[in-house]
C-alpha positions, 0 to 999 in steps of 0.5 A, spaced: 429 653 114 433 659 116 433 660 124 429 666 126 433 672 129 430 677 133 431 684 135 428 690 139 429 697 136 428 703 141 431 710 141 437 710 136 439 703 138 438 696 136 438 690 141 439 683 139 435 678 143 437 671 144 432 665 145 432 663 152 434 669 155 430 675 159 431 683 158 429 688 163 426 694 160 426 701 164 429 707 167 434 704 171 441 704 168 441 697 171 436 695 165 438 691 159 433 697 155 434 703 158 429 708 156 429 716 159 423 720 162 419 720 168 413 716 165 418 710 165 418 706 171 425 704 174 423 697 172 417 697 167 417 691 163 420 685 161 421 681 154 422 674 155 423 668 151 417 663 152 418 656 148 416 659 141 418 666 141 418 672 146 413 676 150 413 682 153 410 683 160 408 689 164 411 689 171 406 693 175 409 700 172 406 706 174 403 708 167 403 701 163 404 699 156 401 699 149 402 694 144 399 696 137 395 701 141 392 696 146 393 697 153 396 690 155 399 686 161 402 681 157 403 680 150 406 675 145 410 679 140 410 678 133 414 681 127 413 689 127 409 690 133 410 697 136 410 698 143 409 704 147 412 705 154 412 712 157 414 717 151 418 712 148 416 707 142 420 700 141 419 696 135 420 688 135 422 685 129 424 678 126 429 676 121 428 669 117 436 670 115 434 673 108 440 677 105 440 684 106 433 684 110 436 686 117 441 692 114 435 694 110 431 695 116 437 698 120 437 704 114 430 705 114 429 705 122 422 708 124 422 716 123 418 716 130 424 712 134 429 717 131 424 723 133 423 720 140 431 719 141 432 726 139 427 729 144 430 725 149 437 727 148 434 734 148 430 734 154 436 731 158 441 737 155 436 742 158 438 745 164 432 750 165 427 746 169 421 751 166 423 750 159 424 742 160 417 742 163 414 746 157 417 741 152 414 735 156 408 738 156 409 739 148 411 732 148 404 730 151 400 734 147 403 731 141 402 724 144 395 725 145 394 728 138 397 721 135 392 717 140 387 721 137 389 720 130 390 713 131 383 712 134 380 716 128 383 711 123 382 705 127 375 706 131 368 706 128 365 713 130 358 711 132 360 705 136 367 706 138 369 699 137 375 697 132 373 698 125 373 693 119 380 695 116 384 694 123 380 688 124 383 685 117 390 687 119 390 685 126 387 678 126 393 675 122 397 677 128 393 674 133 392 668 129 400 668 128 401 668 136 396 663 137 399 658 132 406 660 135 404 659 142 399 654 142 394 658 145 386 657 144 383 662 140 375 663 138 372 668 133 365 670 135 361 673 129 355 677 132 349 680 128 343 683 131 336 680 129 331 683 125 335 690 125 332 692 118 325 693 122 328 698 127 331 702 121 324 702 117 319 703 123 323 707 128 328 711 123 336 711 123 337 715 129 334 710 133 338 704 129 344 708 131 342 708 138 341 700 138 348 699 135 351 704 140 348 700 146 349 693 143 357 695 142 357 698 149 355 692 152 360 688 148 365 692 150 364 692 157 363 685 157 370 683 153 376 682 157 382 687 156 386 682 151 380 681 147 378 684 140 371 687 139 370 690 132 364 693 128 365 688 122 360 692 118 352 694 119 349 691 124 354 685 125 360 685 130 366 681 131 369 679 137 376 675 138 377 671 144 384 669 145 386 664 151 379 660 152 378 653 151 372 651 146 367 650 152 369 656 156 368 660 149 361 658 147 359 659 155 362 666 154 358 667 147 352 665 151 353 670 156 354 675 151 347 673 148 343 673 154 346 680 156 344 683 150 337 680 150 336 683 157 340 689 157 339 692 150 332 693 151 333 697 158 337 702 154 333 703 148 326 701 149 326 696 144 326 689 144 333 687 142 336 680 141 343 677 137 345 671 134 352 669 134 356 664 130 363 661 134 369 658 130 375 655 134 381 656 131 385 651 128 393 652 127 392 650 119 386 656 119 388 662 115 384 668 117 379 668 111 377 661 113 376 662 120 372 668 119 368 664 114 367 658 119 364 663 124 360 666 118 357 659 117 355 658 124 352 665 124 348 663 118 345 657 122 344 661 128 339 665 124 336 659 120 335 655 127 330 661 129 335 667 131 337 669 138 342 663 139 349 661 139 352 656 134 359 653 134 362 651 127 366 645 129 371 644 124 371 638 120 378 634 119 380 633 112 379 625 113 373 625 116 368 621 112 362 624 109 355 623 111 
């Protein structure tokens, strides 16, 4: 099997990353990756090798960093991850030694990165501070428009959670991180109990209010690194990385109890939820993990609703009962 090679693309440059090394990112010329702009801290972040791959970590920067649109303090990097630091965008890539793969990507370097480089050069070349200020303002407007477009493409309008399309694309990345760095990861599938009765008795407007209230509770009670998704209809998915099985089930139970307690206060209706939990195994595909969480959710419904059920993965050599 070919040894993986790693690279970080930014502006019009490419930095090849070596295993076992760390790379500083920031505005200061002393950094390994030097990015222009006052929105970049002098020492903003560090990309470092950790056992099985590279991680990026924010170093108490003024404006933080985004990885694939999510504001994070630390993130394990996977092939194709997009990193936003200030007004600059970086792309992390892995190459498995396939002939021509690196050259092909070099030739097709992202238009966004090239535009960022041209903008940085232009801003540095302009001596008139008023014009430079106006261009900075224009750049910020473009960035805000890009974020709005990203929100519209990846978020559910009613609940403001990530949508199913984004979940299907991102779950594979999360599983690859968990597999590579041997981090625990669990998936919650959450479904509102007897939600059809709400729409039938009170109308769809009230049903939307219930969905929005539950989504707000889910969003408020999940951590920055968690993924909260409207999976479809009255069903939600939550991906919880870096919690062991016991703590993941406890988190699901806290969320269930919180919905039972707080959602009625926000909506004026009794609201409960059933939650199925599946714990990730390195051999799982995304589809297998979702199916096991769905099976646990079905059992929670079957056992009386308003409860949490964990689907324990059976080993292939387990004897049949």
